[in-house]
C-alpha positions in Angstrom: 169.1 275.7 201.6 168.4 272.0 202.2 166.4 269.8 199.9 165.2 266.3 200.6 165.2 263.6 197.9 161.4 263.7 197.7 161.4 267.5 197.1 164.0 267.1 194.3 161.9 264.4 192.6 158.8 266.6 192.8 160.7 269.6 191.3 162.1 267.4 188.5 158.7 265.9 187.7 157.1 269.4 187.6 159.8 270.6 185.2 159.1 267.6 182.9 155.3 268.3 183.1 155.8 271.9 182.1 158.0 270.9 179.2 155.4 268.5 178.0 152.8 271.2 177.9 155.1 273.3 175.7 155.5 270.5 173.1 153.9 271.0 169.7 150.5 269.3 169.2 149.0 267.5 166.2 145.4 268.1 165.2 143.3 265.0 166.0 139.7 264.4 165.1 139.2 262.4 168.3 138.9 264.0 171.7 142.3 265.0 173.1 143.9 262.8 175.7 143.4 264.0 179.3 146.2 265.9 180.9 147.8 264.8 184.1 145.6 265.8 187.0 148.7 266.3 189.2 151.3 264.6 191.2 150.7 262.8 194.4 153.5 262.0 196.8 153.4 258.4 198.2 154.3 257.8 201.8 157.7 256.2 200.8 159.2 259.4 199.2 158.2 258.1 195.7 156.3 260.2 193.2 153.7 258.8 191.0 151.7 260.4 188.2 147.9 260.3 188.6 145.7 260.2 185.5 148.6 260.1 183.0 147.7 260.4 179.3 148.0 257.2 177.3 151.2 256.9 175.2 149.2 255.6 172.3 148.4 258.3 169.7 144.8 259.3 168.8 143.4 256.9 166.2 142.7 259.6 163.6 144.8 262.5 162.5 143.5 265.1 160.1 145.9 267.1 157.8 144.9 270.2 155.9 146.3 271.0 152.5 145.6 273.7 149.9 143.1 272.2 147.4 143.7 272.3 143.7 141.3 273.4 141.0 137.9 271.7 141.2 137.9 270.5 137.6 141.4 269.0 137.7 141.7 265.4 136.4 141.7 262.9 139.3 139.6 261.7 142.3 139.6 263.5 145.6 139.7 261.5 148.8 138.9 262.6 152.3 140.9 259.9 154.0 143.8 257.5 153.7 143.0 254.2 155.4 144.8 250.8 155.9 143.3 247.5 155.0 144.6 243.9 154.9 145.3 242.3 151.6 147.2 239.4 150.1 150.3 241.7 150.1 149.8 242.5 153.8 148.5 245.9 155.1 148.1 248.4 152.3 146.9 252.0 151.9 143.4 252.6 150.4 141.3 255.6 149.7 138.3 256.8 151.8 136.1 254.5 149.6 138.4 251.4 150.1 140.1 251.4 146.7 143.8 250.4 146.5 146.3 253.3 146.3 149.2 252.9 143.9 152.6 254.6 143.2 154.7 254.4 140.0 158.4 254.1 140.0 158.4 256.3 136.8 157.5 259.2 139.1 160.2 260.9 141.3 160.0 260.7 145.0 162.5 263.5 146.1 161.2 266.0 145.1 157.8 264.5 144.4 157.0 264.7 140.7 154.3 263.0 138.6 154.9 262.0 135.0 151.4 260.7 134.6 149.4 263.3 132.6 146.8 263.3 129.7 146.2 259.7 128.5 147.9 258.2 131.5 145.3 259.8 133.9 142.6 257.9 132.1 144.0 254.6 133.5 145.9 255.8 136.5 143.7 258.3 138.3 145.6 260.9 140.4 144.5 260.8 144.0 143.8 264.4 144.9 142.9 266.3 148.1 140.1 268.9 148.3 141.5 270.2 151.6 141.4 267.9 154.7 142.6 264.3 154.7 142.1 262.0 157.7 144.7 259.4 158.3 144.3 255.9 159.8 146.4 255.6 163.0 148.8 253.2 161.1 149.8 255.9 158.6 152.5 258.3 160.1 151.4 261.9 159.4 155.0 262.8 158.6 155.1 260.7 155.4 151.9 262.3 153.9 152.3 265.3 151.6 151.1 266.9 148.3 152.4 268.0 145.0 150.9 270.7 142.7 150.2 269.1 139.3 150.5 271.3 136.2 146.9 270.3 135.2 145.6 272.0 138.4 145.2 269.2 140.9 146.8 268.9 144.4 147.9 265.3 144.4 148.5 263.4 147.6 151.9 261.8 148.2 153.1 259.1 150.5 156.9 259.2 151.4 157.2 261.5 148.4 155.5 259.1 145.9 152.5 260.6 144.0 149.4 258.5 144.7 146.9 257.0 142.1 143.9 254.8 141.8 143.6 252.2 139.0 140.6 252.4 136.6 140.3 248.6 136.5 139.8 248.3 140.2 136.0 248.2 139.9 135.1 247.7 143.6 136.8 248.3 147.0 139.3 245.6 147.8 140.3 244.8 144.2 144.0 245.1 143.5 144.3 244.6 139.7 147.1 247.2 139.1 149.8 245.8 141.3 153.1 245.3 139.4 151.3 246.3 136.2 153.9 247.0 133.5 156.4 246.5 136.3 156.0 250.1 137.4 152.9 250.3 139.6 152.8 249.1 143.2 150.6 249.3 146.2 152.0 250.9 149.4 152.5 249.8 153.0 151.2 252.2 155.6 154.6 253.8 156.1 154.7 254.7 152.3 157.0 251.9 151.3 156.2 250.3 147.9 155.4 246.6 148.2 157.2 244.5 145.6 
C-alpha cells in the first residue's frame, strides 16, 4: 500500500483531532469554544485547520464544592476575583474585599488554627457550593477544608482564606502584614510579602 505525504499528514492530523476530543474538560460558565469544523487540504500538499478553537481559556471557570453548615462562622463567597492593588494583582471576594492567608495555618495539608475569638477579626471565607474563578486564578490551586465549627473554608494553594473585619469597603487592605502573620495573595495563591 502506498501513501503520499499529504495522506500521511491528514491521517496524523485526524489522530490528533480525535485525541483532543477525548481530553477531559473543565466546566466553564461561558459558552464552550467552537470545535474544529474540519480539515481542508491546500493545493500544495499542506494541511491547515479551519475554525480552530482559541488557545486562550474561557474567562470564567466554576468549581463545585460540598457546602458546610449554613450557620457556620464565616462569610460565603460565590466568586474569587482578581483586582489591582498597591501590592500588585491580588485575590478578592465576590464583593471585592481583600482575601488573606495566615502563616500560622498549615498549607499541606490545609488546616486552620483560627477559631472562636479569632473568627471575630479574621472571618473564614466559606463556600456555599459553587465558586466562579477569574481567568487569572488557576482552578488547580483552589480547594476547601472542612472546619470543625461546620464551615467549608476555601483554600488557595492550600492556604485557608479569610476576610479582615477592619476592611470596611471593597478595595481596602488594612490587614496586610498585620501581626506579621496575615498576607494578601497573588492570583496563583502565593502570599505577597
